[in-house]
C-alpha atoms as one frame of an Amber mdcrd trajectory, in Angstrom:
protein
  -1.437   0.370 -58.755  -3.697  -2.681 -58.339  -4.886  -3.859 -54.944  -5.129
  -7.501 -54.208  -8.837  -8.451 -53.930  -8.124 -10.600 -50.863  -6.534  -7.719
 -48.946  -9.824  -6.267 -47.565 -10.845  -9.727 -46.339  -7.498 -10.196 -44.597
  -7.736  -6.771 -42.964 -11.256  -7.478 -41.747 -10.205 -10.865 -40.338  -7.306
  -9.245 -38.486  -9.666  -6.722 -36.912 -12.256  -9.270 -35.821 -10.021 -12.126
 -34.677 -10.005 -12.563 -30.908  -6.822 -11.373 -29.291  -4.696 -13.673 -27.171
  -6.179 -12.382 -23.899  -9.699 -13.376 -24.929  -8.484 -16.798 -26.027  -6.699
 -17.314 -22.699  -9.812 -16.306 -20.766 -11.887 -18.668 -22.913  -9.405 -21.480
 -22.193  -9.722 -20.808 -18.457 -13.522 -20.752 -18.711 -13.425 -24.108 -20.512
 -11.057 -25.507 -17.882 -13.428 -24.421 -15.099 -16.609 -25.594 -16.867 -18.476
 -28.105 -14.732 -16.485 -27.221 -11.622 -17.877 -25.608  -8.509 -16.168 -22.679
  -6.774 -15.357 -23.144  -3.122 -14.584 -20.561  -0.453 -11.523 -18.404  -1.059
  -8.328 -19.468   0.696  -5.393 -17.321   1.733  -2.815 -20.015   0.858  -2.314
 -23.205  -1.139   0.598 -25.588  -0.703   3.354 -25.490  -3.275   5.200 -28.473
  -4.657   8.151 -28.739  -6.996   5.936 -30.313  -9.680   3.191 -27.668  -9.358
   3.670 -24.043 -10.296   1.635 -20.920 -10.826   0.489 -20.404 -14.414  -0.374
 -16.937 -15.763  -3.695 -16.564 -17.604  -3.731 -12.807 -18.181  -2.435  -9.663
 -16.475  -4.880 -10.118 -13.564  -5.108 -13.889 -13.135  -2.871 -16.846 -12.324
  -3.857 -20.440 -11.630  -2.362 -23.484  -9.971  -3.640 -27.007 -10.499  -3.508
 -29.614  -7.745  -5.095 -32.930  -8.666  -8.742 -32.353  -9.566  -8.723 -28.804
  -8.196  -7.839 -25.646 -10.103  -7.095 -22.668  -7.849  -7.735 -19.278  -9.457
  -5.926 -16.268  -8.041  -7.077 -12.767  -8.976  -4.078 -10.545  -8.381  -4.371
  -7.525  -6.089  -4.135  -5.302  -9.188  -3.181  -5.478 -12.858   0.295  -6.842
 -13.482   1.724  -4.923 -16.451   3.172  -7.162 -19.122   2.099 -10.468 -17.524
   1.072 -12.967 -20.202   0.430 -16.733 -20.400   3.795 -17.490 -22.025   5.742
 -15.915 -19.145   7.717 -17.782 -16.503   6.855 -16.655 -12.969   9.300 -15.905
 -10.184   7.535 -16.300  -6.842   8.828 -14.728  -3.637   7.278 -17.008  -1.016
   7.503 -16.722   2.758   7.168 -20.375   3.689   6.159 -23.543   1.869   2.896
 -22.209   0.441   1.721 -19.723  -2.164  -0.120 -17.092  -0.101  -2.094 -13.895
  -0.485   0.389 -11.044  -0.410   3.300 -13.036  -1.880   5.122 -11.260  -4.685
   5.410 -12.554  -8.221   7.427 -11.236 -11.145   7.363 -12.412 -14.735  10.045
 -13.283 -17.244   8.860 -13.165 -20.851  10.085 -15.952 -23.123  13.424 -14.974
 -24.614  13.196 -11.679 -22.753  16.499 -11.852 -20.961  17.143 -11.892 -17.244
  15.310  -8.720 -16.236  12.010  -9.631 -14.554   8.877  -7.526 -14.814   7.345
  -5.437 -12.027   6.376  -6.884  -8.650   2.767  -8.047  -8.568   0.868  -9.245
  -5.514  -1.138 -12.446  -5.156  -4.732 -12.277  -3.954  -6.891 -15.061  -2.522
  -7.031 -18.524  -4.120 -10.490 -19.718  -5.135 -10.670 -23.515  -5.549 -12.738
 -24.923  -8.411 -13.541 -28.626  -7.960 -15.391 -31.161 -10.043 -18.566 -32.434
  -8.384 -18.254 -35.957  -6.992
């Protein structure tokens, strides 16, 4: 049996390629580059055109104009990934610390993931 000479190179590339989580964190870091963090806020207003966006199993963001709000969840949210759609259980017209979110994976059916809890929102703004 002959082995393809390219096979070891392909295996090595698969082992060293960054996984999706690292790429998503790098994308967030690039998005926040040049911005300054402000004081954490318990709530941010929600609008129909603005929604929470998952970054990884611990982080979601929401963008409002020139400000990106980063929310570190109260704990890891199993299965949460950037491609997921979020279901938010709000108690008012704002996204707030303590609100519950659940995720729906793309093409994953109608059964949402576990309940995860929002933390504080840290605003990142571009300097004026």
